[in-house]
PyMOL Python script that loads the backbone (N, CA, C, O; Angstrom):
from pymol import cmd

cmd.read_pdbstr("""\
ATOM      1  N   MET A   1     -17.588   1.879   7.045  1.00  0.00           N
ATOM      2  CA  MET A   1     -16.077   1.376   6.875  1.00  0.00           C
ATOM      3  C   MET A   1     -15.463   1.269   8.046  1.00  0.00           C
ATOM      4  O   MET A   1     -15.626   2.153   8.887  1.00  0.00           O
ATOM      5  N   LEU A   2     -14.578   0.068   8.324  1.00  0.00           N
ATOM      6  CA  LEU A   2     -13.778  -0.427   9.046  1.00  0.00           C
ATOM      7  C   LEU A   2     -12.310  -0.376   9.352  1.00  0.00           C
ATOM      8  O   LEU A   2     -11.391  -0.870   8.698  1.00  0.00           O
ATOM      9  N   LEU A   3     -12.265   0.250  10.362  1.00  0.00           N
ATOM     10  CA  LEU A   3     -11.239   0.926  10.664  1.00  0.00           C
ATOM     11  C   LEU A   3     -10.375  -0.237  11.948  1.00  0.00           C
ATOM     12  O   LEU A   3     -10.779  -1.343  12.306  1.00  0.00           O
ATOM     13  N   VAL A   4      -9.058   0.529  12.431  1.00  0.00           N
ATOM     14  CA  VAL A   4      -8.309  -0.553  12.996  1.00  0.00           C
ATOM     15  C   VAL A   4      -7.531   0.809  13.869  1.00  0.00           C
ATOM     16  O   VAL A   4      -6.794   1.623  13.313  1.00  0.00           O
ATOM     17  N   ARG A   5      -7.836   0.823  15.120  1.00  0.00           N
ATOM     18  CA  ARG A   5      -7.790   2.272  14.811  1.00  0.00           C
ATOM     19  C   ARG A   5      -7.639   2.029  16.965  1.00  0.00           C
ATOM     20  O   ARG A   5      -8.243   1.115  17.527  1.00  0.00           O
ATOM     21  N   GLN A   6      -6.521   3.307  17.940  1.00  0.00           N
ATOM     22  CA  GLN A   6      -6.578   2.686  18.716  1.00  0.00           C
ATOM     23  C   GLN A   6      -7.166   3.166  20.130  1.00  0.00           C
ATOM     24  O   GLN A   6      -7.013   4.363  19.891  1.00  0.00           O
ATOM     25  N   GLU A   7      -7.568   3.160  21.065  1.00  0.00           N
ATOM     26  CA  GLU A   7      -8.860   3.185  21.534  1.00  0.00           C
ATOM     27  C   GLU A   7      -9.188   4.235  21.909  1.00  0.00           C
ATOM     28  O   GLU A   7     -10.383   4.518  21.997  1.00  0.00           O
ATOM     29  N   ASP A   8      -7.924   5.357  22.327  1.00  0.00           N
ATOM     30  CA  ASP A   8      -8.444   6.150  22.569  1.00  0.00           C
ATOM     31  C   ASP A   8      -8.317   8.275  21.588  1.00  0.00           C
ATOM     32  O   ASP A   8      -8.068   9.435  21.915  1.00  0.00           O
ATOM     33  N   SER A   9      -8.761   7.330  20.159  1.00  0.00           N
ATOM     34  CA  SER A   9      -8.987   8.131  19.055  1.00  0.00           C
ATOM     35  C   SER A   9     -10.581   7.718  18.864  1.00  0.00           C
ATOM     36  O   SER A   9     -11.116   6.628  18.660  1.00  0.00           O
ATOM     37  N   ASP A  10     -11.023   8.840  18.993  1.00  0.00           N
ATOM     38  CA  ASP A  10     -12.338   8.998  18.262  1.00  0.00           C
ATOM     39  C   ASP A  10     -13.536   9.712  16.765  1.00  0.00           C
ATOM     40  O   ASP A  10     -14.692   9.693  16.341  1.00  0.00           O
ATOM     41  N   GLY A  11     -11.317  10.595  16.357  1.00  0.00           N
ATOM     42  CA  GLY A  11     -11.584  11.496  15.460  1.00  0.00           C
ATOM     43  C   GLY A  11     -13.044  11.117  14.521  1.00  0.00           C
ATOM     44  O   GLY A  11     -14.136  11.685  14.487  1.00  0.00           O
ATOM     45  N   VAL A  12     -12.362   9.541  13.583  1.00  0.00           N
ATOM     46  CA  VAL A  12     -13.440   8.892  12.430  1.00  0.00           C
ATOM     47  C   VAL A  12     -14.789   9.310  13.086  1.00  0.00           C
ATOM     48  O   VAL A  12     -15.386  10.214  12.502  1.00  0.00           O
ATOM     49  N   GLU A  13     -15.263   8.884  14.013  1.00  0.00           N
ATOM     50  CA  GLU A  13     -15.922   7.667  15.023  1.00  0.00           C
ATOM     51  C   GLU A  13     -17.098   9.761  14.884  1.00  0.00           C
ATOM     52  O   GLU A  13     -18.303   9.510  14.918  1.00  0.00           O
ATOM     53  N   ARG A  14     -16.973  10.492  14.828  1.00  0.00           N
ATOM     54  CA  ARG A  14     -17.221  11.769  15.056  1.00  0.00           C
ATOM     55  C   ARG A  14     -18.057  12.469  13.354  1.00  0.00           C
ATOM     56  O   ARG A  14     -18.939  13.311  13.180  1.00  0.00           O
ATOM     57  N   ARG A  15     -17.326  11.706  12.484  1.00  0.00           N
ATOM     58  CA  ARG A  15     -17.594  11.167  11.386  1.00  0.00           C
ATOM     59  C   ARG A  15     -18.651  11.065  10.677  1.00  0.00           C
ATOM     60  O   ARG A  15     -19.092  11.764   9.765  1.00  0.00           O
ATOM     61  N   CYS A  16     -18.997  10.194  11.143  1.00  0.00           N
ATOM     62  CA  CYS A  16     -19.930   8.817  11.036  1.00  0.00           C
ATOM     63  C   CYS A  16     -21.026   8.736  12.060  1.00  0.00           C
ATOM     64  O   CYS A  16     -20.695   8.725  13.246  1.00  0.00           O
ATOM     65  N   THR A  17     -23.393   8.625  11.443  1.00  0.00           N
ATOM     66  CA  THR A  17     -23.775   8.449  12.424  1.00  0.00           C
ATOM     67  C   THR A  17     -23.751   7.143  13.210  1.00  0.00           C
ATOM     68  O   THR A  17     -24.453   7.130  14.221  1.00  0.00           O
ATOM     69  N   GLY A  18     -22.956   5.875  12.870  1.00  0.00           N
ATOM     70  CA  GLY A  18     -22.987   5.041  13.909  1.00  0.00           C
ATOM     71  C   GLY A  18     -20.961   4.632  13.766  1.00  0.00           C
ATOM     72  O   GLY A  18     -20.174   5.028  12.906  1.00  0.00           O
ATOM     73  N   CYS A  19     -20.757   3.915  14.731  1.00  0.00           N
ATOM     74  CA  CYS A  19     -19.800   3.514  14.897  1.00  0.00           C
ATOM     75  C   CYS A  19     -20.018   1.829  16.112  1.00  0.00           C
ATOM     76  O   CYS A  19     -21.107   1.554  16.614  1.00  0.00           O
ATOM     77  N   ARG A  20     -19.229   1.297  16.248  1.00  0.00           N
ATOM     78  CA  ARG A  20     -19.294   0.079  16.469  1.00  0.00           C
ATOM     79  C   ARG A  20     -18.001  -0.413  16.571  1.00  0.00           C
ATOM     80  O   ARG A  20     -17.345  -0.298  15.536  1.00  0.00           O
ATOM     81  N   ARG A  21     -17.254  -1.104  17.841  1.00  0.00           N
ATOM     82  CA  ARG A  21     -16.289  -1.664  17.714  1.00  0.00           C
ATOM     83  C   ARG A  21     -17.337  -3.167  17.976  1.00  0.00           C
ATOM     84  O   ARG A  21     -18.330  -3.503  18.621  1.00  0.00           O
ATOM     85  N   VAL A  22     -15.814  -4.052  16.472  1.00  0.00           N
ATOM     86  CA  VAL A  22     -16.672  -5.332  16.101  1.00  0.00           C
ATOM     87  C   VAL A  22     -15.355  -5.978  16.646  1.00  0.00           C
ATOM     88  O   VAL A  22     -15.146  -7.107  16.201  1.00  0.00           O
ATOM     89  N   GLY A  23     -14.592  -5.576  17.364  1.00  0.00           N
ATOM     90  CA  GLY A  23     -12.956  -6.335  17.423  1.00  0.00           C
ATOM     91  C   GLY A  23     -11.893  -6.776  18.156  1.00  0.00           C
ATOM     92  O   GLY A  23     -11.857  -7.855  17.564  1.00  0.00           O
ATOM     93  N   ARG A  24     -11.087  -6.856  18.858  1.00  0.00           N
ATOM     94  CA  ARG A  24      -9.818  -6.180  18.673  1.00  0.00           C
ATOM     95  C   ARG A  24      -8.641  -6.837  17.638  1.00  0.00           C
ATOM     96  O   ARG A  24      -9.141  -7.798  17.052  1.00  0.00           O
ATOM     97  N   VAL A  25      -7.063  -6.585  17.186  1.00  0.00           N
ATOM     98  CA  VAL A  25      -5.869  -6.358  16.562  1.00  0.00           C
ATOM     99  C   VAL A  25      -5.581  -8.161  17.410  1.00  0.00           C
ATOM    100  O   VAL A  25      -4.973  -8.115  18.479  1.00  0.00           O
ATOM    101  N   ASP A  26      -5.936  -9.317  16.997  1.00  0.00           N
ATOM    102  CA  ASP A  26      -4.701 -10.004  18.137  1.00  0.00           C
ATOM    103  C   ASP A  26      -3.647 -10.616  17.056  1.00  0.00           C
ATOM    104  O   ASP A  26      -4.295 -11.279  16.245  1.00  0.00           O
ATOM    105  N   ASN A  27      -1.326 -10.646  16.548  1.00  0.00           N
ATOM    106  CA  ASN A  27      -1.291 -10.404  15.388  1.00  0.00           C
ATOM    107  C   ASN A  27      -0.964 -12.344  15.995  1.00  0.00           C
ATOM    108  O   ASN A  27      -0.409 -12.843  15.016  1.00  0.00           O
ATOM    109  N   GLY A  28      -1.098 -13.512  17.154  1.00  0.00           N
ATOM    110  CA  GLY A  28      -1.431 -14.257  17.736  1.00  0.00           C
ATOM    111  C   GLY A  28      -0.078 -14.735  17.728  1.00  0.00           C
ATOM    112  O   GLY A  28       0.318 -15.866  17.450  1.00  0.00           O
ATOM    113  N   GLN A  29       0.844 -13.310  18.211  1.00  0.00           N
ATOM    114  CA  GLN A  29       2.363 -13.902  18.277  1.00  0.00           C
ATOM    115  C   GLN A  29       2.839 -13.306  19.482  1.00  0.00           C
ATOM    116  O   GLN A  29       4.027 -13.608  19.589  1.00  0.00           O
ATOM    117  N   ASP A  30       2.399 -12.478  20.606  1.00  0.00           N
ATOM    118  CA  ASP A  30       2.564 -12.045  21.096  1.00  0.00           C
ATOM    119  C   ASP A  30       3.231 -10.717  20.982  1.00  0.00           C
ATOM    120  O   ASP A  30       3.228  -9.944  21.940  1.00  0.00           O
ATOM    121  N   VAL A  31       3.542 -10.555  20.365  1.00  0.00           N
ATOM    122  CA  VAL A  31       4.154  -9.955  20.058  1.00  0.00           C
ATOM    123  C   VAL A  31       3.208  -8.232  20.055  1.00  0.00           C
ATOM    124  O   VAL A  31       2.279  -7.889  19.324  1.00  0.00           O
ATOM    125  N   ASP A  32       3.955  -7.396  21.245  1.00  0.00           N
ATOM    126  CA  ASP A  32       3.931  -6.096  21.616  1.00  0.00           C
ATOM    127  C   ASP A  32       4.457  -5.206  20.604  1.00  0.00           C
ATOM    128  O   ASP A  32       5.636  -5.048  20.288  1.00  0.00           O
ATOM    129  N   ASN A  33       2.959  -4.395  19.930  1.00  0.00           N
ATOM    130  CA  ASN A  33       3.843  -3.092  18.687  1.00  0.00           C
ATOM    131  C   ASN A  33       1.907  -2.121  18.794  1.00  0.00           C
ATOM    132  O   ASN A  33       0.797  -2.554  19.102  1.00  0.00           O
ATOM    133  N   GLU A  34       2.325  -0.957  18.427  1.00  0.00           N
ATOM    134  CA  GLU A  34       0.507  -0.278  18.616  1.00  0.00           C
ATOM    135  C   GLU A  34       0.011  -1.058  17.915  1.00  0.00           C
ATOM    136  O   GLU A  34      -0.836  -0.167  17.854  1.00  0.00           O
ATOM    137  N   GLU A  35      -0.524  -2.227  16.991  1.00  0.00           N
ATOM    138  CA  GLU A  35      -1.706  -2.570  16.601  1.00  0.00           C
ATOM    139  C   GLU A  35      -1.869  -3.538  17.749  1.00  0.00           C
ATOM    140  O   GLU A  35      -2.968  -3.448  18.296  1.00  0.00           O
ATOM    141  N   GLN A  36      -1.000  -4.493  18.278  1.00  0.00           N
ATOM    142  CA  GLN A  36      -1.241  -5.733  19.123  1.00  0.00           C
ATOM    143  C   GLN A  36      -2.875  -4.618  19.995  1.00  0.00           C
ATOM    144  O   GLN A  36      -2.683  -3.503  20.480  1.00  0.00           O
ATOM    145  N   HIS A  37      -4.110  -5.219  19.973  1.00  0.00           N
ATOM    146  CA  HIS A  37      -4.905  -4.837  20.798  1.00  0.00           C
ATOM    147  C   HIS A  37      -5.716  -3.669  20.277  1.00  0.00           C
ATOM    148  O   HIS A  37      -6.297  -3.085  21.192  1.00  0.00           O
ATOM    149  N   ALA A  38      -5.838  -3.372  19.575  1.00  0.00           N
ATOM    150  CA  ALA A  38      -5.604  -2.249  18.776  1.00  0.00           C
ATOM    151  C   ALA A  38      -7.347  -2.156  18.292  1.00  0.00           C
ATOM    152  O   ALA A  38      -7.102  -1.992  17.096  1.00  0.00           O
ATOM    153  N   ALA A  39      -8.511  -2.146  18.336  1.00  0.00           N
ATOM    154  CA  ALA A  39      -9.806  -1.876  18.115  1.00  0.00           C
ATOM    155  C   ALA A  39      -9.890  -1.419  17.180  1.00  0.00           C
ATOM    156  O   ALA A  39      -9.420  -0.347  16.797  1.00  0.00           O
ATOM    157  N   ILE A  40     -11.031  -2.793  16.202  1.00  0.00           N
ATOM    158  CA  ILE A  40     -11.206  -2.606  14.923  1.00  0.00           C
ATOM    159  C   ILE A  40     -13.123  -2.653  15.111  1.00  0.00           C
ATOM    160  O   ILE A  40     -14.018  -3.389  15.525  1.00  0.00           O
ATOM    161  N   VAL A  41     -12.905  -1.320  14.484  1.00  0.00           N
ATOM    162  CA  VAL A  41     -14.790  -0.258  14.621  1.00  0.00           C
ATOM    163  C   VAL A  41     -15.016  -0.320  13.347  1.00  0.00           C
ATOM    164  O   VAL A  41     -14.143  -0.066  12.518  1.00  0.00           O
ATOM    165  N   LEU A  42     -16.416  -0.721  12.997  1.00  0.00           N
ATOM    166  CA  LEU A  42     -17.117  -0.586  11.672  1.00  0.00           C
ATOM    167  C   LEU A  42     -18.464   0.825  12.111  1.00  0.00           C
ATOM    168  O   LEU A  42     -19.360   0.963  12.944  1.00  0.00           O
ATOM    169  N   CYS A  43     -17.961   1.508  11.129  1.00  0.00           N
ATOM    170  CA  CYS A  43     -18.352   2.417  11.251  1.00  0.00           C
ATOM    171  C   CYS A  43     -19.372   2.978   9.353  1.00  0.00           C
ATOM    172  O   CYS A  43     -19.097   3.100   8.159  1.00  0.00           O
ATOM    173  N   THR A  44     -20.403   3.108  10.167  1.00  0.00           N
ATOM    174  CA  THR A  44     -21.661   3.454   8.360  1.00  0.00           C
ATOM    175  C   THR A  44     -22.529   4.543   9.309  1.00  0.00           C
ATOM    176  O   THR A  44     -22.687   4.503  10.529  1.00  0.00           O
ATOM    177  N   GLY A  45     -23.317   6.066   7.813  1.00  0.00           N
ATOM    178  CA  GLY A  45     -23.515   7.319   7.824  1.00  0.00           C
ATOM    179  C   GLY A  45     -22.724   7.604   7.642  1.00  0.00           C
ATOM    180  O   GLY A  45     -22.369   8.212   8.652  1.00  0.00           O
ATOM    181  N   PRO A  46     -21.688   7.654   6.670  1.00  0.00           N
ATOM    182  CA  PRO A  46     -21.019   8.542   6.778  1.00  0.00           C
ATOM    183  C   PRO A  46     -21.487  10.282   6.771  1.00  0.00           C
ATOM    184  O   PRO A  46     -22.615  10.570   6.369  1.00  0.00           O
ATOM    185  N   ASN A  47     -20.474  11.445   7.271  1.00  0.00           N
ATOM    186  CA  ASN A  47     -21.905  12.322   7.498  1.00  0.00           C
ATOM    187  C   ASN A  47     -21.271  13.235   6.033  1.00  0.00           C
ATOM    188  O   ASN A  47     -21.530  14.424   5.848  1.00  0.00           O
ATOM    189  N   GLU A  48     -20.601  12.576   5.298  1.00  0.00           N
ATOM    190  CA  GLU A  48     -19.648  13.748   4.129  1.00  0.00           C
ATOM    191  C   GLU A  48     -19.447  12.460   2.841  1.00  0.00           C
ATOM    192  O   GLU A  48     -19.689  11.254   2.904  1.00  0.00           O
ATOM    193  N   PRO A  49     -18.987  13.179   1.873  1.00  0.00           N
ATOM    194  CA  PRO A  49     -19.316  12.342   0.709  1.00  0.00           C
ATOM    195  C   PRO A  49     -17.593  11.992   0.552  1.00  0.00           C
ATOM    196  O   PRO A  49     -16.594  12.704   0.453  1.00  0.00           O
ATOM    197  N   TRP A  50     -17.913  10.036   0.602  1.00  0.00           N
ATOM    198  CA  TRP A  50     -16.565   9.494   0.378  1.00  0.00           C
ATOM    199  C   TRP A  50     -14.727  10.786  -0.311  1.00  0.00           C
ATOM    200  O   TRP A  50     -13.644  11.168   0.133  1.00  0.00           O
ATOM    201  N   SER A  51     -15.663  10.903  -1.697  1.00  0.00           N
ATOM    202  CA  SER A  51     -14.255  11.869  -2.178  1.00  0.00           C
ATOM    203  C   SER A  51     -13.644  13.167  -0.717  1.00  0.00           C
ATOM    204  O   SER A  51     -12.525  13.666  -0.601  1.00  0.00           O
ATOM    205  N   GLN A  52     -14.591  13.322  -0.029  1.00  0.00           N
ATOM    206  CA  GLN A  52     -14.212  14.465   1.207  1.00  0.00           C
ATOM    207  C   GLN A  52     -13.317  14.326   2.428  1.00  0.00           C
ATOM    208  O   GLN A  52     -12.579  15.037   3.110  1.00  0.00           O
ATOM    209  N   LEU A  53     -13.918  12.525   2.352  1.00  0.00           N
ATOM    210  CA  LEU A  53     -13.620  12.179   3.650  1.00  0.00           C
ATOM    211  C   LEU A  53     -12.380  11.160   3.471  1.00  0.00           C
ATOM    212  O   LEU A  53     -11.777  11.079   4.541  1.00  0.00           O
ATOM    213  N   TRP A  54     -11.661  10.154   2.208  1.00  0.00           N
ATOM    214  CA  TRP A  54     -11.410  10.229   2.216  1.00  0.00           C
ATOM    215  C   TRP A  54      -9.474  10.368   2.048  1.00  0.00           C
ATOM    216  O   TRP A  54      -8.468   9.659   2.067  1.00  0.00           O
ATOM    217  N   PRO A  55      -9.833  11.577   1.913  1.00  0.00           N
ATOM    218  CA  PRO A  55      -8.147  12.797   1.968  1.00  0.00           C
ATOM    219  C   PRO A  55      -7.411  12.888   3.509  1.00  0.00           C
ATOM    220  O   PRO A  55      -6.269  13.267   3.770  1.00  0.00           O
ATOM    221  N   ALA A  56      -8.805  12.253   4.713  1.00  0.00           N
ATOM    222  CA  ALA A  56      -8.627  12.760   6.121  1.00  0.00           C
ATOM    223  C   ALA A  56      -7.993  11.167   6.800  1.00  0.00           C
ATOM    224  O   ALA A  56      -6.945  10.663   7.205  1.00  0.00           O
ATOM    225  N   LEU A  57      -9.489  10.831   6.576  1.00  0.00           N
ATOM    226  CA  LEU A  57      -8.985   9.581   7.152  1.00  0.00           C
ATOM    227  C   LEU A  57      -7.977   7.923   6.062  1.00  0.00           C
ATOM    228  O   LEU A  57      -8.170   6.769   6.445  1.00  0.00           O
ATOM    229  N   ARG A  58      -6.939   8.253   4.698  1.00  0.00           N
ATOM    230  CA  ARG A  58      -6.595   7.541   4.391  1.00  0.00           C
ATOM    231  C   ARG A  58      -4.996   7.352   4.794  1.00  0.00           C
ATOM    232  O   ARG A  58      -4.027   6.880   4.199  1.00  0.00           O
ATOM    233  N   HIS A  59      -5.221   8.016   6.236  1.00  0.00           N
ATOM    234  CA  HIS A  59      -2.901   7.990   7.304  1.00  0.00           C
ATOM    235  C   HIS A  59      -3.833   7.223   8.121  1.00  0.00           C
ATOM    236  O   HIS A  59      -5.018   7.424   7.854  1.00  0.00           O
ATOM    237  N   TYR A  60      -3.589   6.422   9.022  1.00  0.00           N
ATOM    238  CA  TYR A  60      -4.035   4.872  10.077  1.00  0.00           C
ATOM    239  C   TYR A  60      -3.742   6.273  11.449  1.00  0.00           C
ATOM    240  O   TYR A  60      -2.556   6.542  11.639  1.00  0.00           O
ATOM    241  N   TYR A  61      -4.309   6.698  11.908  1.00  0.00           N
ATOM    242  CA  TYR A  61      -5.385   6.991  13.046  1.00  0.00           C
ATOM    243  C   TYR A  61      -3.765   6.484  14.561  1.00  0.00           C
ATOM    244  O   TYR A  61      -4.011   6.531  15.766  1.00  0.00           O
TER     245      TYR A  61
END
""", "prot")
cmd.dss("prot")
cmd.show_as("cartoon", "prot")
cmd.util.cbc("prot")
cmd.orient("prot")
């Protein structure tokens, strides 16, 4: 799964066997908000079935 998250939020990563940062959000307008510079993280190998993960993951962390 592909996540957009703040640096200090790692709750999702513990639900997968492997996660790595693949980029950062840049709104291109130099607007400072919660999402600006947030990490884009690619996670693979979920530890639970998607049907159990989705209810916990569908909200922005």
